[in-house]
N, C-alpha and C positions, 0 to 999 in steps of 0.2 A: 512564489508564479502560482497563478491560479490555472487549474484545468479541468477538464471535464473529467467527468467519473470514468469516460469510455478512451478516454486518453493514457501514455504513457511517456515517460523519456529512457533512455537509455545516457548512461553514463560510461565512457571507458577511461580508463590513467594509468597511472603507475601507482606501485607500491614502494612508498617513501620517493622522497627527493636529494637528499643529500650524500651523491656517491661522485668519488675522487674520480674514476674513472671516466666518468661523465664531462668531466671540464676541459677547457683548454681545445675548446673548437669539436669536440666529440660530441656531444649534443647540449653545452651551452658555451654562448660565444665568448669567442678569448678573451678574458678582462672582463667578462662577468663577475661582480662580487657576488664574492659566496650566500651574504645577505640578501641577495638580490635574486638566488636560484628560483626560491617558489613563487614569485612574482613571475618571472620567469615561465616557471612549468605550467602556471594556474593560467594563463595566454592560451596556453599549446591544447593543456586537457582539462575537460570540463569536472574532471573529480582527480583527488590523488587522497590515498591511504595514507594516514598518519602514522609510521612504524613506531616513532621513541616510546611511546604509551605503552608498548610492549616489554617495553624492558625499564620500565622506571616511569614513575608518576611526575607526571609534566608539572610545570610553572603557568597558573594563570593567566601571567603577562606572556608568555609562548602562545599558548589559546589565542590570546586577542590578536596579537600581533600577526599572527596567520590569517586569521577572520579580515583584518584589512588590510594585506597586503593581495588577496586573491579578490575577482569581479564579483559582481552581484549574479545572481544563480549559479554562484560555483558551492561544491558541495563537497567535504570530506568523511570518510570514513575512517572512524578511529579504533584502532588494535586493542581488543581490551588486554592489561598487564598479565605478564607471564607468573607474577606472583600466583592469581586466583589459577590459572589454568595447569601451572608446569608446579608449584613449588606446592601451596595449598592443596592441591587436585578436588578443590571445590568443597574441604575440608574448614566447616567456619568461617565462611567467607562474607557475612554481611558486614562485618567493620572494615577489609580493605576494597570489599566495593563501595562502598561511603567515600571512603578514601580517592577510590578514584573518582567518581561526578563529583568530589568536592576540589579535584586537582584544579577544575580549570576547564573540562570538556563544554560545561555548559555556556562557557566565553564563546566557543562559537555559533552559539545564537540559530539563525535560519538556516546557517552552514553545514550543522551538526547530520550526516546522511548515517548509514547504515553502525552499528557496532558490535567489528568482527569476535568471535572467541576462537582461537586456534588451541587446539590441543594435540600433545606431542604425542608418538607414534607408539608409547610404551602406556595409554592410558586407553582404559578398556571402558565398553558401555556398560554403566552400573545407573539402572532405572531410578531408584532414588537418590543420588546425587543429583542427576540433572534436573527430575522434576524437582526436589529442592530448591537448585540456582533458578531454575529458569521464574519461578514463584518469586523469587526475591529479585528479582530484574523489572524495575520499573517502566510502565507503560506510557509516561510521557516526563516532560522533562520538568513541571511542577511534582509529580512523585519524584523522580530523580532529586529535586533539591530537598525534599522533604528526608528521604536517607541522606543523603552529601552530610543533614546539621549532625548526624549519627558518628560522625569521622571519630579517627582517635588522634594519637599525636604523632604520628608517621610522614602526615604531610610536611612538604618543603617547604609551604607559605602559608597565610591567611586560607583558610577555605574562601574558594567562590561560590557563592549559593544563589545567586541573579536568575533570574529569566525575566524575558520580557512578555511572555507568553506562553502557557505549557501547548507542545509540538510533541506529535506521536515520537515513540522511540521503537526506530527498528534495529532489531538482532539477528547478527549469521553466525552459524557453527561450521567450522572447520575441523573433521576429525582425520584422522590418520589411524585406526587401527580396525580390522576384517571386525571386529568383534559388534560394531555399528548398526553392520548390515541387516537390519533385522527390523521389520513390522513397528516394533514398541517404539522404538526409539523414531522414528517419520513421524508416528502418531504421535508422539509428544510435541515435536516441533509444531504439527501441523497445530494442536489446541492452542499452542503460544503462539501463534503465528509468526514463526522462525526460521528463517532460509538455511536451506541443507547448503553447504556452497560446493560447488561446481568448482572442484580443483584439479587441476588436470597438473599430473606430478610424473609425466612420463611413465606411467605405470607402476612408481613406486610401492604409492600408497591408495585405496580402495576410491573408486569413481564410481557414482552414481548420479541419474539429472533428475532426480526427486522435486520438484516442486512440491513446496511444504510452507511456503509463506504467497504474501501480496505481493513478491517481488524475488528475482532472479541475481544471486550475486555468486560471480564466476571469476579464479583466481588461476592464471596459466603461468604455470611454474617453468613453465620448457615444452618444449614439443617432442625431443629424445631425448636429451638428458638435461636433469633436475637443474634451477636457474641459469644455465650457460648456453641451452640451444634457443637461437633464434628460430619464427612462423615463417614457414615457405607461404608463396602466396596460395598454393594449394591451401593448406592447412589454414589459412586465415578465411578463405572462403566456405572451409569447410564450418567454421566457428561460428562466423556470419549468419550462417542457413540456418544453425541451429538457432541462435541466438536471436536471429527473426522471430522465427516461429515463436520460441517464450515467451516474448513482449507481445505476440498478439496471443498469446494463454493455449496454445497447441504445443501439443509434443513433435517434433521430430520422426518418421517412419520406422525410423531405427533406435528412437529412444533407449539409451540405455539404464531401466529401469531396474530399484531393490526391490518395488512394492509395486508390480504391475496390477493396474486396477483400482490403485487406491489414489492416484493423484489426477483426476480429470481433469480435460479442458476446459479452460473458465475465462474471466475477462482477461483484456489484456494488462500485463503486467510489467511494473519497473524493472529497469536493467541496471546493475554495476559490474562492469568487467574491470581487472586490476593487472596488468601484468605484473610479474615478478622477477621473470627473466634477466634479471639486471647484469650479471657478473661480466658480459663483454659487450654492454651497452643497445642490447637490443631491444628492453623493455618499452624505452618511448618511442622507437621508431616504429617497430611491431604495432604500437597501442594505435599510432597516428595511423598507418596503414588497415586497423580493422577498423575504427573509426567512419575514415572514409566508406571502406565499403558497407556499413552499414547504416549509412546515411544514404547512399544510393538505393537500398533496398526498399527505402520509405514511400 
C-alpha cells in the first residue's frame, strides 16, 4: 500500500483466532470448518496477532498458509518466542533469535507487521541486557534473513530464508514489572524506534502512554478483570479518543506518562490495537465496535 508521509493507518484486531469458546455461532458461524476460521476472521479485522509463535517455533508451511488465507493489505503481528523472553531471559539469545526468523516468519512477506516481545511479571529492568537484545534485532527483512542463516538444529523444518525485497521491521515491547518505569528504559526504546506497548491490564501491571516509536501498539486485556471483562460503550469511547490523539501525533490532555516532557508531539503515527479479553468472547465484538468508532472519527 502506498501512503503519503503524513498519512497513517489504524489496525484493530484480536490476539489469536483459535478459541473453542468462539465457535458454534458465538463468533464463528455454526458449521464453519476450523481450518477456515482465519479466513473468516481476516474478513472482519484488518490485523491479527499470531500467538502460537510465542509458545513454540511454527513451520514455514503455516506462515505461508496464513498469508494465503488473508486478504490483500492484511497485516499480522507476530509474538516473539517465550523461549527468548521467559526462559532464556535475554541471555545468549542470538541463536534462538536466528531460529525464530528462520522458522518461517519471513514467509509472511508484505503481511508481516510488528513483532511483539512480551516479558513476564518477574522480569526486572536490566539496561545491559535490553541494550544488547535491541542491537541484535534486525532492522529489516534482509538483515533478518542474514541472521536466520545462523540458526541451529532446533528448527522443526528446513529454514525459510527467502525474501522478495527488504522491508523495514517494527518491534514492540510489553513489560509487566514496575522497575521498567524509568527514563533510561524509555530512552533506549526511542533510540531503537521500538514501541512501548500501552497494555490495559485492569490495573494489574504498570501502565503508561509514552510514545517511543513512529507507531503505537495497544493491547486491551480487559476493562475491569483481566482477560474476562468486556469494554462498555463509555470505555471504548475513552480508548477511541486516546487512539485518535496518538494517530494524529498528539497526547491526550490527561496523558499518563512515565517520562513527561520527553515524548513530544510529532507527525501522525500508525496504530495497532489488539483485544486479548477472549475468555468470554468479548474480544472480537469489542474490536469491531472500536474499529467502527475510530472510523467515524476520521
